[in-house]
Backbone as a chain_set.jsonl record, in Angstrom:
{"seq": "MNVWVKYAMGPVVGAVIGWATNWVAVRMLFRPRREVRILGIPFHGLIPKRRIELTRRVGEVIEEELISRDDLRKIIESANLEPPILKIVEERVDQFLADQLKSLPKLVRRFISRELLDRIKGSFMFEMQRALPQMTDDVIRAVNEKVDFKQLVIEKLDAVEIEKFESLVYRLARTELRSIELVGGVLGFAIGAIQSLWLWLVG", "coords": {"N": [[103.15, 27.007, 187.218], [99.921, 28.107, 188.97], [99.661, 28.595, 192.803], [97.403, 27.636, 193.893], [95.82, 26.645, 191.909], [97.489, 24.272, 191.742], [97.034, 23.042, 194.525], [94.125, 22.936, 194.229], [93.411, 21.356, 192.128], [93.808, 18.416, 193.247], [91.34, 17.686, 194.702], [89.648, 18.257, 192.698], [90.252, 16.2, 191.234], [90.146, 13.947, 192.732], [87.456, 14.071, 192.366], [86.599, 13.057, 190.378], [87.688, 11.061, 189.946], [86.495, 9.616, 191.798], [83.777, 9.624, 191.291], [83.598, 8.302, 188.689], [84.523, 5.869, 189.099], [82.532, 4.764, 190.599], [80.693, 4.785, 189.037], [81.358, 3.351, 187.182], [81.325, 1.136, 188.902], [78.39, 0.659, 189.221], [77.331, 0.367, 186.534], [78.455, -2.192, 186.052], [77.042, -3.875, 187.418], [75.259, -5.283, 185.886], [76.935, -5.144, 183.445], [79.931, -6.561, 181.512], [77.297, -8.124, 180.472], [77.441, -10.995, 179.026], [80.133, -13.082, 179.878], [83.459, -12.043, 179.203], [86.807, -11.58, 178.484], [89.913, -10.05, 179.388], [93.306, -9.237, 179.27], [93.361, -12.089, 179.796], [91.755, -11.823, 182.253], [88.832, -12.303, 183.611], [85.825, -11.137, 183.351], [83.096, -10.129, 184.578], [78.846, -9.132, 184.647], [77.691, -9.203, 187.718], [75.151, -9.435, 188.466], [74.559, -10.584, 186.047], [75.799, -12.891, 186.255], [75.111, -14.053, 188.358], [72.221, -14.733, 187.879], [70.989, -17.537, 188.191], [71.669, -17.791, 190.57], [70.19, -16.372, 192.325], [67.51, -15.75, 191.481], [66.655, -17.789, 192.096], [67.132, -17.561, 195.497], [65.519, -15.505, 195.412], [63.192, -17.196, 194.628], [62.486, -18.951, 197.018], [62.792, -16.939, 199.056], [60.32, -15.997, 198.399], [58.134, -18.309, 198.834], [58.764, -19.102, 201.654], [58.519, -16.641, 203.177], [56.826, -14.667, 202.31], [54.478, -15.729, 201.346], [51.035, -17.428, 202.078], [49.216, -19.968, 203.659], [47.61, -19.261, 205.684], [48.146, -16.501, 204.325], [46.581, -16.476, 202.034], [44.308, -17.286, 202.61], [43.362, -14.64, 203.851], [43.411, -13.115, 201.763], [41.027, -13.749, 200.348], [39.346, -14.128, 201.903], [38.903, -10.768, 202.365], [38.552, -10.117, 199.772], [36.342, -10.92, 199.981], [34.513, -13.237, 198.512], [32.154, -14.86, 198.932], [29.408, -13.883, 198.519], [29.236, -13.059, 195.88], [29.891, -16.13, 194.446], [27.936, -17.175, 195.444], [25.856, -16.225, 194.173], [26.513, -17.143, 191.438], [26.361, -19.802, 191.938], [23.308, -20.181, 192.322], [22.036, -19.304, 190.333], [22.669, -21.148, 188.922], [21.699, -23.458, 189.575], [19.123, -22.45, 189.543], [18.921, -22.578, 186.116], [19.561, -25.224, 186.068], [17.25, -26.788, 187.648], [15.047, -25.548, 185.909], [15.702, -26.425, 183.328], [15.677, -29.728, 183.941], [12.889, -29.538, 184.22], [11.626, -29.071, 182.376], [12.256, -31.235, 181.069], [10.349, -33.225, 181.948], [7.492, -35.39, 181.863], [4.363, -33.537, 180.801], [2.439, -34.013, 182.873], [3.522, -34.942, 184.878], [4.886, -32.53, 185.579], [2.379, -30.564, 186.495], [2.242, -31.477, 189.161], [4.588, -30.126, 190.154], [4.926, -28.15, 192.024], [5.829, -24.365, 191.639], [6.569, -23.791, 194.391], [7.573, -25.767, 195.273], [9.718, -26.352, 193.855], [11.281, -23.97, 194.834], [11.795, -24.617, 197.381], [13.184, -26.632, 197.432], [15.784, -25.255, 195.878], [16.166, -23.79, 197.984], [16.784, -25.215, 200.188], [19.206, -26.514, 198.813], [20.982, -24.118, 198.922], [21.053, -23.333, 201.074], [22.682, -25.312, 202.374], [24.984, -25.525, 200.742], [26.041, -22.742, 201.275], [26.757, -23.36, 204.033], [28.834, -25.244, 203.416], [30.955, -23.509, 202.241], [33.277, -22.33, 203.653], [34.745, -24.385, 204.66], [34.741, -25.632, 201.585], [36.84, -23.46, 200.894], [38.813, -23.762, 202.614], [39.272, -26.35, 201.856], [40.424, -25.812, 199.148], [42.105, -23.883, 199.391], [44.268, -25.128, 201.192], [44.69, -27.384, 198.573], [45.843, -25.861, 196.836], [47.854, -24.507, 198.108], [49.429, -27.611, 198.313], [49.759, -28.234, 195.567], [50.312, -26.184, 194.235], [53.803, -25.143, 193.438], [54.829, -22.303, 194.689], [57.869, -21.533, 195.042], [58.916, -22.315, 192.563], [57.537, -21.615, 190.327], [57.625, -18.347, 190.549], [60.628, -18.7, 190.132], [60.709, -19.707, 187.117], [59.155, -17.504, 186.442], [60.929, -15.061, 186.521], [63.251, -16.156, 185.091], [61.929, -16.316, 182.524], [62.288, -13.407, 181.754], [63.74, -11.153, 180.361], [67.414, -10.059, 180.389], [68.226, -7.855, 179.497], [65.502, -6.518, 179.227], [65.231, -6.667, 181.993], [67.224, -4.989, 183.145], [66.893, -2.441, 182.434], [64.491, -2.582, 183.776], [65.248, -2.423, 186.376], [66.911, -0.077, 186.408], [65.478, 1.981, 185.945], [63.457, 2.013, 187.778], [65.534, 2.47, 190.169], [67.167, 4.618, 189.349], [67.229, 7.199, 191.094], [68.435, 6.332, 193.271], [71.087, 5.205, 192.233], [72.031, 7.021, 191.197], [72.691, 8.948, 193.278], [74.247, 6.901, 194.752], [76.471, 7.003, 192.62], [77.347, 9.839, 193.26], [77.629, 10.196, 195.49], [79.906, 8.525, 195.534], [81.729, 10.986, 194.119], [81.681, 12.784, 195.774], [83.333, 12.15, 198.191], [85.366, 11.392, 196.982], [86.22, 13.911, 196.51], [86.718, 15.107, 199.044], [88.577, 13.298, 200.029], [90.488, 14.092, 198.434], [90.899, 16.879, 198.875], [91.627, 16.733, 201.52], [94.123, 15.98, 201.123], [95.395, 17.607, 199.965], [95.512, 19.472, 201.663], [96.787, 18.842, 203.402], [99.518, 18.614, 202.225], [99.56, 21.725, 201.786], [99.836, 21.88, 204.34], [102.457, 20.706, 205.074], [103.595, 22.039, 203.039]], "CA": [[101.855, 26.571, 188.174], [99.6, 28.672, 190.069], [99.756, 27.327, 193.956], [96.143, 27.83, 193.943], [95.496, 25.534, 191.014], [98.232, 23.139, 192.093], [95.852, 22.488, 195.732], [92.553, 22.588, 193.851], [93.238, 19.704, 191.576], [93.377, 17.306, 194.128], [89.881, 17.801, 195.53], [88.417, 17.963, 191.45], [90.725, 14.633, 190.672], [89.412, 13.155, 193.486], [85.987, 14.009, 192.711], [86.354, 13.074, 189.057], [87.904, 9.47, 189.552], [85.534, 8.735, 192.775], [82.151, 9.807, 190.699], [84.151, 7.297, 187.527], [84.293, 4.852, 189.611], [81.184, 4.779, 191.316], [79.365, 5.042, 187.872], [81.773, 2.03, 186.537], [80.902, 0.111, 189.441], [76.667, 0.749, 189.13], [76.642, -0.146, 185.418], [78.988, -3.665, 186.476], [75.819, -4.8, 188.077], [74.624, -6.345, 184.914], [77.307, -5.223, 182.202], [78.836, -7.278, 180.372], [76.124, -9.255, 180.204], [78.105, -12.328, 179.087], [81.366, -12.87, 180.464], [84.867, -11.34, 178.697], [88.523, -11.841, 179.558], [91.094, -8.448, 178.776], [94.525, -9.754, 179.654], [93.076, -12.869, 180.611], [91.025, -11.675, 183.43], [87.436, -12.633, 183.274], [84.719, -9.923, 183.574], [81.137, -10.464, 183.844], [77.776, -8.614, 185.498], [77.377, -9.532, 188.945], [73.503, -9.869, 188.047], [74.298, -11.767, 184.828], [76.578, -14.11, 186.255], [74.761, -14.862, 189.23], [71.468, -14.857, 187.722], [70.501, -18.517, 188.48], [71.143, -17.879, 192.024], [69.581, -15.047, 192.744], [65.978, -16.213, 191.064], [66.39, -19.032, 193.43], [66.572, -17.383, 196.147], [63.99, -14.792, 195.539], [61.884, -17.83, 194.85], [62.802, -18.991, 198.512], [62.191, -16.37, 200.1], [58.539, -15.572, 198.493], [58.164, -19.108, 199.232], [58.973, -18.993, 203.019], [58.458, -15.44, 203.924], [55.68, -14.087, 202.217], [53.186, -16.786, 200.669], [51.496, -18.64, 202.816], [48.069, -20.69, 203.903], [46.905, -17.749, 206.126], [47.779, -15.065, 203.755], [46.114, -17.151, 201.009], [42.966, -17.232, 203.412], [43.174, -13.421, 204.15], [42.885, -12.599, 200.529], [40.094, -14.357, 199.932], [38.416, -13.341, 202.838], [39.182, -9.679, 202.341], [37.918, -10.21, 198.475], [34.501, -11.495, 200.098], [33.641, -13.763, 197.56], [31.055, -15.733, 199.321], [28.328, -13.943, 197.731], [28.856, -13.452, 194.077], [29.869, -17.393, 194.232], [26.736, -17.867, 196.13], [24.951, -15.861, 193.432], [26.719, -17.835, 190.715], [25.677, -20.96, 192.367], [21.84, -20.158, 192.502], [21.237, -19.114, 188.748], [23.148, -22.501, 187.894], [20.428, -24.162, 190.212], [17.82, -21.769, 189.02], [18.924, -23.526, 185.597], [19.494, -26.635, 186.341], [16.156, -27.057, 188.042], [14.18, -25.246, 184.671], [15.827, -27.386, 182.503], [15.043, -30.437, 184.574], [11.271, -29.599, 184.897], [11.13, -29.293, 180.975], [12.607, -32.793, 180.601], [10.019, -34.161, 182.21], [6.117, -35.147, 180.716], [3.655, -32.457, 181.044], [1.594, -34.347, 183.335], [3.941, -35.08, 185.738], [5.144, -31.168, 186.03], [1.698, -30.399, 187.171], [1.927, -32.135, 189.936], [5.427, -29.726, 191.107], [4.223, -26.802, 192.254], [6.62, -23.348, 191.993], [6.901, -23.419, 195.725], [8.443, -27.099, 195.976], [10.901, -25.856, 193.455], [11.791, -22.982, 195.771], [12.118, -25.184, 198.787], [14.953, -27.503, 196.911], [16.817, -24.695, 196.042], [16.76, -23.421, 199.308], [17.965, -26.578, 200.927], [20.654, -26.77, 198.338], [21.415, -23.06, 198.855], [21.666, -23.496, 202.937], [23.975, -26.377, 202.608], [26.323, -24.474, 200.254], [26.346, -21.409, 202.484], [27.135, -23.875, 205.298], [29.887, -25.414, 203.204], [31.258, -22.453, 201.749], [34.168, -21.931, 204.206], [35.3, -25.511, 204.727], [35.44, -25.19, 200.964], [37.823, -22.169, 201.045], [39.808, -24.175, 203.247], [39.553, -27.147, 201.116], [41.246, -24.801, 197.602], [43.635, -23.091, 200.044], [45.217, -26.66, 201.365], [44.913, -27.646, 197.581], [46.857, -24.668, 196.575], [49.35, -24.782, 198.617], [49.848, -28.342, 198.08], [50.087, -28.221, 194.118], [51.337, -25.362, 193.485], [55.087, -24.696, 193.277], [55.487, -20.685, 194.336], [59.026, -21.227, 194.454], [58.971, -22.686, 190.783], [57.018, -20.415, 189.734], [58.514, -17.273, 190.64], [62.025, -18.32, 189.43], [60.158, -19.562, 185.617], [58.865, -15.894, 185.711], [62.062, -14.329, 186.475], [64.273, -16.8, 184.095], [61.854, -16.002, 181.678], [62.122, -11.826, 181.636], [65.713, -10.898, 179.013], [68.332, -9.359, 180.921], [68.492, -6.048, 178.693], [64.395, -5.705, 180.16], [65.824, -6.56, 183.72], [68.258, -3.852, 183.197], [65.892, -1.247, 181.909], [63.266, -1.604, 184.741], [66.29, -1.585, 187.301], [67.417, 1.013, 186.49], [63.886, 3.036, 186.237], [62.755, 1.875, 189.426], [65.916, 2.787, 190.995], [67.228, 5.612, 189.101], [67.669, 8.487, 191.633], [69.419, 5.665, 194.011], [72.018, 4.777, 191.669], [72.68, 8.361, 190.658], [73.159, 9.113, 194.366], [75.331, 6.185, 194.121], [77.672, 7.724, 191.765], [77.228, 11.395, 193.706], [78.858, 10.139, 197.021], [81.55, 8.672, 195.311], [82.471, 12.125, 193.834], [81.824, 13.948, 196.899], [84.525, 11.25, 198.671], [86.515, 11.54, 196.445], [86.637, 15.277, 196.575], [87.177, 14.974, 200.125], [89.664, 12.586, 199.948], [91.378, 15.028, 197.583], [91.016, 18.342, 199.758], [92.444, 16.529, 202.608], [95.732, 15.299, 200.573], [96.192, 19.023, 199.149], [95.556, 20.794, 202.682], [98.348, 18.145, 204.244], [100.444, 19.109, 201.11], [99.566, 22.447, 202.119], [100.598, 22.065, 205.827], [103.826, 20.674, 205.18], [104.979, 22.242, 202.355]], "C": [[101.135, 27.473, 189.339], [99.713, 28.014, 191.224], [98.308, 26.903, 194.045], [95.302, 26.719, 193.104], [95.688, 24.425, 191.227], [96.851, 22.49, 193.276], [94.482, 22.175, 195.144], [92.797, 21.368, 192.947], [93.333, 18.706, 192.25], [92.257, 16.418, 194.912], [89.305, 17.298, 193.951], [89.391, 16.669, 190.636], [90.091, 13.897, 191.268], [88.402, 12.443, 193.068], [85.56, 12.889, 191.055], [86.326, 11.319, 189.093], [87.117, 8.635, 190.902], [83.871, 8.743, 192.155], [82.427, 8.3, 189.523], [84.166, 6.459, 188.254], [83.192, 4.065, 190.053], [80.459, 3.947, 190.058], [79.966, 3.972, 187.371], [80.858, 0.646, 187.331], [79.192, -0.287, 189.517], [76.574, 0.333, 187.508], [77.644, -1.376, 185.427], [77.887, -4.292, 187.061], [75.345, -5.479, 187.096], [75.344, -5.693, 183.415], [79.198, -6.018, 182.768], [78.344, -7.9, 180.696], [76.264, -10.59, 179.869], [79.492, -12.049, 179.412], [82.541, -12.903, 179.259], [85.651, -11.469, 179.18], [89.316, -10.836, 178.499], [92.065, -9.066, 179.888], [94.426, -11.05, 180.535], [91.863, -13.095, 181.72], [89.975, -11.71, 183.266], [86.351, -11.42, 183.626], [83.648, -10.521, 183.675], [80.062, -10.077, 185.145], [78.002, -9.234, 186.135], [75.53, -9.95, 188.757], [73.345, -10.866, 187.159], [74.724, -13.433, 185.33], [76.189, -15.164, 187.643], [73.26, -14.578, 189.6], [70.76, -15.702, 188.335], [70.467, -18.466, 189.73], [70.169, -17.19, 192.732], [67.845, -15.508, 192.413], [65.587, -17.198, 191.778], [66.204, -19.007, 195.19], [65.476, -16.399, 196.418], [62.822, -15.678, 195.642], [61.706, -18.369, 196.027], [62.263, -18.313, 199.344], [60.783, -16.04, 200.203], [57.707, -16.985, 199.017], [58.154, -19.559, 200.812], [58.577, -18.063, 203.905], [56.789, -14.847, 203.658], [54.515, -14.636, 201.508], [53.152, -17.748, 201.13], [49.814, -18.81, 203.281], [47.16, -19.209, 204.108], [46.722, -17.082, 205.113], [46.772, -15.374, 202.455], [44.295, -16.596, 202.062], [42.651, -15.507, 203.722], [42.529, -12.355, 202.898], [41.95, -12.577, 200.018], [39.507, -13.858, 200.957], [38.273, -11.867, 202.383], [38.517, -9.574, 200.902], [36.242, -9.982, 198.989], [33.45, -11.815, 199.053], [32.682, -14.404, 197.396], [30.351, -15.391, 198.306], [28.323, -13.655, 195.886], [29.173, -15.095, 193.587], [28.48, -18.089, 194.4], [25.814, -17.775, 195.039], [25.022, -16.34, 191.89], [25.744, -19.319, 190.788], [23.771, -21.009, 191.897], [21.535, -19.586, 191.012], [21.914, -20.661, 188.246], [21.987, -23.037, 187.886], [19.22, -23.885, 189.536], [17.744, -22.716, 187.58], [18.827, -24.621, 185.087], [18.005, -27.313, 186.496], [14.879, -26.818, 186.513], [14.36, -26.569, 183.725], [15.224, -28.953, 182.784], [13.625, -30.703, 184.121], [10.826, -29.672, 182.997], [11.173, -30.192, 180.081], [11.239, -33.569, 180.77], [8.477, -33.997, 181.93], [5.241, -33.717, 181.616], [2.48, -33.241, 182.321], [2.188, -34.386, 184.476], [4.733, -33.181, 186.237], [3.775, -30.482, 186.693], [1.644, -30.438, 188.733], [3.63, -31.328, 191.09], [5.159, -28.523, 190.519], [6.361, -25.33, 192.456], [7.636, -23.472, 193.639], [7.919, -24.576, 196.419], [9.744, -26.748, 194.927], [12.061, -24.721, 193.992], [12.749, -23.328, 197.417], [13.148, -26.262, 198.29], [16.06, -26.199, 196.707], [17.015, -23.88, 197.171], [17.648, -23.453, 199.887], [19.349, -26.646, 200.391], [21.323, -25.278, 198.743], [22.1, -22.681, 200.387], [22.981, -23.871, 202.985], [24.873, -25.699, 201.704], [26.749, -23.393, 201.147], [27.358, -22.007, 203.761], [28.419, -24.53, 205.075], [31.05, -24.418, 202.804], [32.537, -22.459, 202.193], [35.094, -22.779, 204.322], [35.786, -25.734, 203.203], [36.304, -24.415, 200.602], [38.822, -22.965, 201.104], [40.344, -25.656, 202.362], [40.812, -26.662, 199.848], [42.729, -24.291, 198.407], [44.502, -24.4, 200.157], [45.652, -26.789, 199.782], [46.247, -26.77, 196.919], [48.357, -24.811, 196.765], [50.165, -26.081, 198.405], [50.51, -28.877, 196.833], [50.993, -27.312, 193.586], [52.559, -24.47, 193.748], [55.176, -23.179, 193.391], [56.792, -21.004, 193.651], [59.164, -21.39, 193.094], [58.38, -22.289, 190.052], [57.188, -19.1, 189.167], [60.021, -17.596, 189.873], [61.561, -18.315, 187.776], [59.934, -17.924, 185.158], [60.214, -15.105, 185.22], [63.006, -14.939, 185.251], [63.358, -16.112, 182.585], [61.967, -14.379, 180.946], [63.608, -12.028, 180.844], [66.285, -9.954, 180.105], [68.819, -8.098, 180.014], [67.296, -5.596, 179.232], [64.606, -5.846, 181.686], [66.208, -5.186, 183.902], [67.633, -2.948, 183.793], [64.95, -1.136, 183.209], [64.342, -1.144, 186.204], [66.646, -0.129, 187.594], [66.486, 2.375, 186.177], [63.609, 2.826, 187.176], [63.932, 2.407, 190.428], [66.95, 4.148, 191.081], [67.92, 6.837, 190.042], [68.801, 7.676, 193.16], [70.639, 5.871, 193.681], [72.78, 6.123, 191.183], [73.479, 9.046, 191.92], [74.494, 8.124, 194.982], [76.747, 6.784, 194.144], [77.957, 9.128, 192.313], [78.377, 11.346, 195.015], [80.173, 9.48, 196.741], [82.454, 10.177, 194.856], [82.342, 13.01, 194.909], [83.404, 12.873, 197.979], [85.488, 11.758, 198.414], [87.224, 13.198, 196.791], [87.231, 15.67, 198.089], [87.833, 14.91, 200.738], [90.578, 14.151, 199.635], [91.867, 16.581, 198.413], [91.769, 18.056, 200.65], [94.36, 16.092, 202.054], [96.228, 17.031, 200.374], [96.2, 19.648, 200.752], [96.889, 20.002, 203.849], [99.53, 18.33, 203.484], [100.734, 20.671, 201.413], [100.552, 23.2, 203.672], [102.222, 22.189, 205.952], [104.672, 21.1, 203.754], [105.092, 24.243, 202.706]], "O": [[101.636, 27.577, 190.458], [99.88, 26.802, 191.087], [98.092, 25.717, 194.293], [94.349, 26.074, 193.54], [94.857, 23.522, 191.129], [95.96, 21.708, 192.945], [93.802, 21.237, 195.559], [92.196, 20.339, 193.253], [92.759, 17.771, 191.692], [92.183, 15.298, 195.418], [88.667, 16.253, 193.83], [89.119, 16.323, 189.486], [89.383, 13.086, 190.671], [88.148, 11.239, 193.101], [84.547, 12.234, 190.811], [85.508, 10.536, 188.61], [87.107, 7.412, 191.045], [82.977, 7.987, 192.537], [81.611, 7.379, 189.506], [83.184, 5.85, 187.832], [83.03, 2.861, 189.856], [79.875, 2.863, 190.085], [79.086, 3.247, 186.906], [80.175, -0.274, 186.883], [78.817, -1.415, 189.838], [75.457, -0.118, 187.252], [77.635, -1.709, 184.242], [77.988, -5.516, 187.14], [74.883, -6.554, 187.478], [74.666, -5.657, 182.388], [79.624, -6.035, 183.923], [78.911, -8.618, 181.519], [75.431, -11.407, 180.264], [79.99, -10.934, 179.254], [82.48, -13.804, 178.422], [85.612, -11.534, 180.408], [89.331, -10.837, 177.268], [91.757, -9.329, 181.051], [95.04, -11.239, 181.585], [91.242, -14.125, 181.981], [89.756, -10.849, 182.413], [86.637, -10.932, 184.719], [83.263, -11.4, 182.904], [80.224, -10.481, 186.297], [78.622, -10.205, 185.701], [75.065, -11.03, 189.12], [72.5, -11.761, 187.181], [74.302, -14.551, 185.034], [76.574, -16.291, 187.954], [72.828, -14.316, 190.723], [69.873, -15.258, 189.063], [69.49, -18.947, 190.305], [69.472, -17.595, 193.662], [67.07, -15.518, 193.369], [64.427, -17.484, 192.075], [65.604, -19.777, 195.94], [64.704, -16.423, 197.376], [61.799, -15.44, 196.284], [60.509, -18.338, 196.312], [61.472, -18.679, 200.213], [60.104, -15.847, 201.211], [56.642, -16.788, 199.603], [57.398, -20.491, 201.086], [58.308, -18.294, 205.084], [55.886, -14.662, 204.474], [53.624, -13.882, 201.117], [53.955, -18.681, 201.145], [49.142, -17.778, 203.255], [46.49, -18.475, 203.381], [45.583, -16.854, 204.703], [46.218, -14.41, 201.927], [43.528, -15.643, 201.923], [41.452, -15.244, 203.806], [41.73, -11.417, 202.904], [41.662, -11.673, 199.234], [39.026, -12.761, 200.671], [37.16, -11.752, 201.869], [37.707, -8.648, 200.935], [35.339, -9.247, 198.59], [32.368, -11.329, 198.723], [32.174, -14.681, 196.309], [30.341, -16.063, 197.275], [27.548, -14.021, 195.003], [28.778, -15.417, 192.466], [28.007, -19.077, 193.838], [25.066, -18.707, 194.744], [24.087, -16.145, 191.113], [24.845, -19.748, 190.065], [23.238, -21.882, 191.213], [20.323, -19.543, 190.8], [21.556, -21.171, 187.185], [21.256, -23.209, 186.91], [18.439, -24.706, 189.055], [16.835, -23.544, 187.531], [18.268, -25.019, 184.064], [17.585, -28.169, 185.717], [14.067, -27.675, 186.166], [13.532, -27.438, 183.451], [14.401, -29.416, 181.994], [13.214, -31.795, 183.73], [9.849, -30.265, 182.54], [10.661, -30.292, 178.966], [10.926, -34.431, 179.949], [8.013, -32.869, 181.764], [5.501, -33.166, 182.686], [1.494, -32.515, 182.449], [1.525, -33.871, 185.376], [4.988, -32.952, 187.419], [4.096, -29.702, 187.59], [1.098, -29.579, 189.426], [3.876, -31.677, 192.245], [5.125, -28.018, 189.397], [7.426, -25.466, 193.058], [8.831, -23.311, 193.886], [8.648, -24.542, 197.41], [10.853, -26.959, 195.418], [13.251, -24.624, 193.694], [13.627, -22.815, 198.112], [13.971, -26.637, 199.126], [17.102, -26.194, 197.362], [18.08, -23.274, 197.287], [18.633, -22.778, 200.186], [20.379, -26.777, 201.052], [22.534, -25.434, 198.904], [23.114, -22.073, 200.729], [24.0, -23.294, 203.363], [25.772, -25.188, 202.372], [27.868, -23.34, 201.658], [28.318, -21.449, 204.292], [29.214, -24.597, 206.012], [32.172, -24.744, 203.19], [33.316, -22.598, 201.25], [36.257, -22.4, 204.181], [36.981, -26.002, 203.087], [36.732, -24.846, 199.531], [39.646, -23.115, 200.202], [41.525, -25.981, 202.242], [41.922, -27.188, 199.772], [43.918, -24.335, 198.092], [45.339, -24.686, 199.301], [46.788, -26.406, 199.502], [47.374, -27.175, 196.636], [49.39, -25.048, 196.138], [51.387, -25.975, 198.303], [51.455, -29.665, 196.815], [51.977, -27.429, 192.855], [52.465, -23.319, 194.173], [55.552, -22.594, 192.375], [57.049, -20.921, 192.45], [59.592, -20.425, 192.461], [58.619, -22.568, 188.877], [57.044, -18.698, 188.013], [60.49, -16.767, 189.094], [61.833, -17.336, 187.081], [60.279, -17.31, 184.149], [60.521, -14.685, 184.104], [63.482, -14.121, 184.465], [63.979, -15.519, 181.703], [61.749, -14.212, 179.746], [64.337, -13.02, 180.868], [65.549, -9.127, 180.644], [69.936, -7.591, 180.106], [67.365, -4.493, 179.775], [64.085, -5.058, 182.476], [65.654, -4.376, 184.646], [67.603, -2.592, 184.971], [64.626, -0.056, 183.701], [64.327, -0.099, 186.854], [66.654, 0.618, 188.573], [66.864, 3.546, 186.206], [63.393, 3.887, 187.761], [63.523, 2.808, 191.518], [67.422, 4.666, 192.093], [69.003, 7.338, 189.737], [69.636, 8.284, 193.831], [71.399, 6.516, 194.402], [73.966, 6.167, 190.855], [74.582, 9.576, 191.79], [75.493, 8.575, 195.542], [77.641, 6.983, 194.966], [78.92, 9.667, 191.768], [79.363, 11.997, 195.36], [81.228, 9.668, 197.346], [83.613, 10.394, 195.211], [82.987, 14.058, 194.874], [84.435, 13.493, 198.239], [86.317, 12.377, 199.081], [88.351, 13.501, 197.183], [88.141, 16.49, 198.209], [88.13, 15.625, 201.695], [91.095, 14.963, 200.402], [92.97, 17.128, 198.439], [92.687, 18.843, 200.881], [95.412, 16.009, 202.688], [97.342, 17.468, 200.663], [97.129, 20.434, 200.937], [97.59, 20.499, 204.731], [100.603, 18.211, 204.076], [101.904, 21.049, 201.351], [101.292, 24.142, 203.957], [102.968, 23.019, 206.471], [105.802, 20.764, 203.397], [106.072, 24.882, 202.323]]}, "num_chains": 1, "name": "protein.A"}
């Protein structure tokens, strides 16, 4: 065997082994999806094996770190919902007053002017506008007390099939996962090169 081929084999084999090792490690994040035994040794993909624990941890993080009453308030305030809410209320009040007016006898309707109806509606809308911030706080408080964000996230994650979740992860992190495989090859090549250099020096 040519001496240079002999020394080149170390880096090449090291690169292949390093790349293959990391390739297998990346695949073992999800594979095998169900536990299998080889020579009595259990093998199970890391994420399928710990899926229940992982989904609960994600739910806890979202509940404790990502969603708060202040966050909900900021979202609602940034959405500027007050004008459309008041518009809807005003339309409903107009409809209500019109329906009530129609239900009255004609004689009574003669004593109810448009100006009076406008004053009644204006007073109601004024109080509604004043009460809206407190109503918003009450809604946010009720959501925080009644909605279990942690359980909601857990149920959503549990509902995702592991195959679909795997496909999503690979699609989103394709570049990073390939970089991990490449790093394995580079490190394997470097280790093989050092070994070949050592053999050349001592040989």
